[in-house]
N, C-alpha and C positions, 0 to 999 in steps of 0.2 A: 457192353462192358461198362461197369460203373466207373466214373471218374472220381478223383479225389474230392472235387468240389461237391459231388452229389452223394458222397458217403454219409451215412447217418451219424449224427453227433453222439458222442459218448454220454451215457446217462449220468446225471449229477449224483455225487455220493450221498448216501442216506445215513443220517446219524444213527449209530448203533448197528448198522449193517455190517456183516463180517467182511473184513479186508482179506487180502491174500494171506493165508496162514492165521488169520485172526478168528476169534470165537464168535459165535452167534449169541448176542446178548438180548435177542428179542423173541425167545421161545414163548409160545402162548401158554398161559396158565390154565390148567384144567379147572372147569367150574367147581368141582368138588374141593379143590385146593382153597378156593376163596371162602367156601362155606366152613371148612375146617379152621382156616385162619380166623374167621369171624367168631366161630364158636369158642376157640381158645381165648380170644381177646375178651369177649363178654364173660366167659366163664372165669377168667382170672380176676376181672374187676368184681364180679359177684362174690367170688371166694374171699377177696380182700374185705368187702363190705360185711359179709357174714362173720368173718373172723373178728373184726372190730366189735360188732354187736355182741358176739359171744364172749369176748374177753372182758368187755366193760360190764356185761350182765353178771359174770362170775364174781366180780369184785364189788358189785352193787353200785356201780357208777352209772348214773343216768345222764346221757348227753342230750342237751336241748337240740331242737331241730336246726336252729341256726348254727350251733357248734358242729353238729354232724355234717351239715352242708358245707361248712367252711373246711372241715377236715377232708371231706370228699374231694373238694376242689384242689386243696393242697396236694393230696395224694395223686390226683390225676396229673398235675403239673410235674410232680417228682417222677412218676412213672413215665410221663411223656418225655422227660429228659433222658431216661434210660432207653426209651424207644428210639429217639433220635440218635442217641449214642450207638445203638445197634446198627442202623443202616449207614451211619457216618463213619464209624471206626472199623466195624467188622468187615466192611467192603475190602479193606486192606488184606485181610486174611484169605479171602477167596480169590483175589486177583490172580495169584500165581497158578492155582489149579485150573482156573478158567482159561488163562492165556497160554497155558501149556497143554490144553485139551485133556487134562487128567480127569476132569469131571465136567459135565455140561452145567451151564450156569444155574438152572433151576435146582438141580440136585445139590450143587455146591453151597448155595445159600441156605437151603434147608439143613444140610449136614452141619454147616458152621453154626446155624442158629441153635441146633440141638446141643452141640458141645459148649456153646456159650451158656446155655441153660444149665448144663451139668457143672460148669465152672463156677457159676454163681452159687449153686446149692452146696458145693464142697468148699467154699471159701471160708477163711478163718474169721473174718470180721475185723482184723487188725487195721486194714486200710480205712474202713468206715470211720473209726474213731480217730485216726490220724487226720482225716479231713476235718472232723468236728473241732479238734483242738486248735485249728487255725482261727476259729471264730473268737470274737471278743468275749472275755469272761462275763461281762455284764449281760450280754445277750443270751449266753448259754444258761445262766442262772435264772433269767427272766424270759425264757423261751415262750411261755404262755401269755406274755403281755402283748400289747399292741405293737411295740417295737420288735418283739420276737417274731410275730407274724409277718410284719413288713420285711424283716430280714430274710426270712425263708422265701417268700414270694419274689423278692427282688433278685436274690442270687440265682434262683432257679430260672426265672424268666430271662435274665441276662444271658445265662449260659445257653439256653435253648435258642434264643434269637440269634446269637453269634454262630452257633452250630448250623442253623438253618441257612444263614446268609452264606457261609463258606461252602456248604453242600450245594447250594443253588448254582454256584460258579464252578463246582467240581474240584475244590481245593481240599486235600486231605488234612484238615485242621484237627487239633486235639481237643476232645471233649474234656479231658482232665485239665488241660491248660485253661480252657474256658471257665470251668467250674472254680478252679483255684483263683483265677483272676477275679471272678465274681465275689468270692468270699473275701478276698483282700479289699476289694472295692467297698463292700459293706462295712468292713472294719474301719477303713479310713473315714467313710462318711459318718459312721456312728461317733467316732472320736471328734471329728470336726463339729458335728451338730451338738455334741454334749459339752463343747467348749473346753475339753481337756488339754493338758500341756502338750505342745509339740505336734499334735495332730497325728501321731503315729502309734501311741500306746494302745489304740484299739486293735492293732494288728499283733498277733502272736508271732513276733519276728524270729524267735528261737526256732519255733516249729516251721515257720514259713521258709527260713533259710535252708532247712533240710529238704523240704519238699521241692523248692525251686532248684536246689542243687541236683536232686534226682532227675527233674525234668530237663535240666541243662545237659547233664552228663550222659543220660541214656541214649539220645540220638547219636552221639559220638561213638558210644559203645556199639550201637547197631551198625553204623557205617564201617568202622574199623574191623569189627568182629566178622561181618559178612565178607568184607574184602579179603581178610586173612583166611577165613574158612574156605572161600572159593579157591584161593591159591593152593591151599593144602589139598583140597579135593582133586584139583588137577594133577597133583603129584601122586596121590594115593589111588585115585580112580581116573585113569587117563582115557576113559572111553570118550571119544570125540562127540558122540551123540548127546552127552550130558551138557555140552557147552555150545551146541548149535541150535539155531531156531527150529521149532517144530516143522515137520514137512507137511504142508497142506493142513488139513483138519484131522489128521490121524492122531490117535492117542499115543503117548510114549510107551516104550517097552514096559512090561509088567513090573519089574523091580523099581524102575525110576518112577513109575506111576504110583506104586505103593509108598515110596519115600515122600513124594509130593503131597499125597493125601494125608500121610502121617503128620507132616509139618503144618499143613492147613489145620488139622485137628488140634495140634498142640497150641498153635497161636489162638485159635478160637476158644479153647478151654482156658488158656492163660488170660485172655482178654476178659472173659466172663468173671474169672476169679478176682481180677484187679478192678476193672471198671464197674462191675456190678455193685461193689461195696460202697462206691461213692453215693449212689442213690440210697442204699440201705441206711447210711449214717444220717442223711437228711430226712428220710422217712421217720427214723426214730426220734429226731428232734421234733418233727411235726406231731407225732403221737404223744410224746412227753408233754408238749404244750397244750394239746387239745384234750387228752385223756390221761392225766398224770397218775390217777389211782391205778390204772391198768398197766401202764408202761414205764413209769418213772423208776420203778424198782423191779428187779428180777424175782417175781413172785413164784417162779417155778423152782427156786432153791428149796430143798427139803428142810424140814424142821431139825433134822439130825445135824445139819451144817451149822446151826447156831452156836453150840458150845465151842467149836473150833474158831468161829469168828470172834467170840468174846475173849477167848484166850489170846488170839493174835492181837486184838485191840489192846489188851492189858500190857502185853510185851512191848508193843509199839509206843503206847502212851508213856511207859516208864523210860524208854529210850529218848523220847522227845523231852520229857521233864528233866532228864539228866543234863540236857543242853540248855535249859532255861535259866540257869543261875539263880534258882529260887523265885523267879518272877511268877506271879499268879495273875491270870487274866480271866475275867468272867466270860462265860460262854457267849453272851450277847455281843460283847465287844470282840471276842475272838474271831467271829465270822468275818467282820470287816477287815481285821488284820490279815487273815488268810487271803481274802480277795485282793488286797493290796499287794501281798507277796506274789500272787500269780501274775498281776499286771506288771510288776517290776522284775519278776524272775529272781528275786533275792530272798533267801530263806535263812541265811546264817546270822540270825539275830536272836537273842534270848526271848524277846517278846513273841516272835513268830513261833519258836519252839513251844513256848508256854501255851500259845493259842492252839497249836496242833494237839497238844496233850489234852487241853480242855475239851475241844470238839470231839476228839477221839473217844474220850471217856463218856461224854454225853451220848454220842451215837451208840456206843456199846450198851449203855444202860437202857436206852429206849428199846433197842432190838431185843435185848434179853428179857425185858418186861413183856413185850408182845409175844415172844416165843419163836418167831420167825418173820421173815420179810412178807410172807403171804398174809400175815395177820395185822400188818400195819394199817391203822384206820385211814380212810380217805383224806380226812382233814390234815393229817400229819405227813402224808406221803411226799408232797412237794418240798417241804422244809427238810425232811430227812434226806431226800435225794440230793438236795443242794449241799447239805453238810457233808455227805459222803463224797460228793464231787470235789468239794473244796479240799478235804483232807487227802483224797486220792492224788490229786494233781500236785499239791504241795509236797506230799510224800515222795512223788516221783522226782520233784526238783531236789529234794534232800538226797535221793539216791544218785543224782548226777553232780551234786555239789562237791568240789574237791575239799573244801574246808570241813564239810560235814563228814566226809570219808576219813579225814585225819582225826577228827574229834571223837567219832564213834568207834566202838569196838566192832570186831567182825560179827559177834553175836547180835549186837544192836542193829547193825546194817542188815543182817539177815532177817531180823524180826520186822523191820520197816518194810523190806521187800515182800515178806510173806503177808503182811497186813494190806499192802497195796494190792496184792493179788486177790485177796478176799474182797476188798472194796470193788475191784474191777468186776468180779463175778456177780456182785450184787447190783451193779448199776449199768454195766456195759454188756448188754446182751441183745440178740436179734432174734425175734420169734421166727419160727419156721415159715409161717405164712408170708412174712415180709420177704424172705429169701425167694419163696416160690413166685410171688408177685413180680419182684424185680427180674427174676430169671425169665419169666414169660415175656415181660416187656422188652428185655434185651434180646431174647431169642427171636421174638416176632418182628422186632425192629430190623433184625438182620435180613429179613426176607423182603424188605420194602426199600425202594429208593437207592439201591446199591450201585446202579449202573454208572452214575457220574463219577464216583470215586474210583470204581474199578477201572474205568477207561483211563483215568489219570495215572494210576499206578502201573497198569499194563502197557500203556502206549506212550506216555508223555514224560517219563523220567529219563530212561535211557534212549539213545539214538537208534538202537537196534531192538529187534523183537526179544522179549523175555525168554531166556533159555531155561532148561530144566535145572541146571546147576545154579543159576542165578536165583531162581525161585526157592530152591531148597536151602541154600546158604542164608538167604535173607530171612526166611521164616524160622529156621532152626535158631538163629541168633536172637530173633525177636521173642520167640517162645521162652527160651532159657532166661533172657534178661527180665521178662515180665514175671515169670514164676519166682525168680530170685528176689525181685522187688516186693512181691506179695508176701514172701516169707518174712521179710523185715518190716512189713507194714507200710511200705512207701508207695504212694500213687505215682504211676508213670504213664506215658502216652504210648499206646499201641501204634497209633498213626505215625508219630515221630520216629519211633524205633524201626518200624517195618519199612517206611518209605526211605529212611536213611540207609537201611540194609539193602534195599533194592538199588539205591544209588551206589553204595559201596561195591556191590556185586557187579554192577554194570561197568564200573571203572576197572575192577579186577579182571573182567572178561575182555577187556580191550575196547569196550564201547564207550563213547563219549556220553555226556549228559546233555539233555535239552535245557539250554540256558534259561529260556523263558519260564519253563515249568519250575525249575529249581529256584529261580528268583521269586516266583509267586509263592512257592511253599515257604521259603525263608521269610518273605514279607508277612504271610499269614502267621507264622510262628512268632515273629517279632511284634506284630500288632495285636495278637490275641490277648495278651495280658493287659496292656493299657486300655484297649477297647472294652474288654469285659469288666474291668474295674470301673471305667466311666459309666458304662451301662448300668451296672449293679448299684453304684453309688447314687446315680441320678434316680433310678427306680426306687431305691430305698427312701430317698428324700420325699419323693412324690407319695409313695404309699404311707409313709409316716404321717404326712399331713392328712391323708385320707382317714387313717385309723384314729388320729387325734380329733379330727373333725366329727367323727362318728361317736367319739367318747369310748372307744374300745380300750 
């Protein structure tokens, strides 16, 4: 008979091995899966390269080998950001179905990746241009300059580096938070290096305040919403199985399983629709800088749309000129006045209205002479795009200005709004191939490196095992919040909303929170903005010295 001393020692726990009632995160991947993954990756990159070559050839724009290589590198980094975003953020969406045994891990990540793909394809593009409006006016107008290239590389590299650092330690950090911090860092650095007043006018604070507010409020909505939703579920659906840990490795009952798969699908689709747009906006900046003839204007607009644009321009110009008190500004001077108005966010001045009227009529005259945007010559494309950008964003400021609202009639306000919409259609568009490329990067990224974040969400937030009800309430709240934010063009963090939802559901279910994990998550949330800003600002300075040294 064996004694206690001679009993064999218990085996040491293995990272990723299933615990009691825990999922198996180490399923072997079938060799064919690796080949399909590689084929999709190579095919997506090839499709993007072919689309660029085809688009530039159609407008007669020839890219030098150096420019094409630079463009390829920039696109690789931008798509790399979305790839990292996929396995960093989407792991949150699959944690609930994996830890409730609703789906095996390999199927869950492929399922989530597919619906991320669909979410990107069906997105509106509003979030993409919300992100871009955070950038300094000077850099947007001169995106094809050395400073513009340095800006794009700096903010992308900073966001990717911080995402990889937090992924490595298993912290559910926000890719949105990292990217926005990088953009703000570039804005600060640009202003400090240009010697402008105050050091902050390089940041679009009016837009930044809205974006940061949405990032701040959305986790609280996730926590409180999931907390209340689980309490309501306990009243309406008192089935005790919903609020108990799964038994062994058995899947949940069919109805509960269907609910959890639905919520995972909804979060994945919503994540694709919101987060995928951030990469789209940056890719469009890259394309405008490197191949302006093909991408600075929406050349897909039909010639039949030109008369409506000219009419809208005439009505808007008349409304602007009515507020100018007879001041006349030459077009060459008007552009500088509009750029200053965008920096200061002040438009209620006669000279600004006169400048808007002058540029509006000049843009209308040029487009009418060409017949359509598709016929604008290569040499005039960048200047025309910048003029349309200046008038569009100052027209938007007019629409939000209380003084302008009081001074203009309802008909004039409607004409300015209609004109802004026409300008937006002509300058803010996203080609289908860009959506497909980003969708592939995000979807494929979902299938790689997800284990670290999944383990944190599934095991290290609440003190007890994730229950069916906790997973459903957290994901329902996350999906609805993200979809609502996308509707209003606001970037939010899937990570922050969902992890906050899991925490809220844990509290509502009577489980405590693991103090160390929660503190680490809060620390990552607090540090992301300043660290990303410092990284981006420092990289921008370094890259700016490089491009200036090369004479770019």
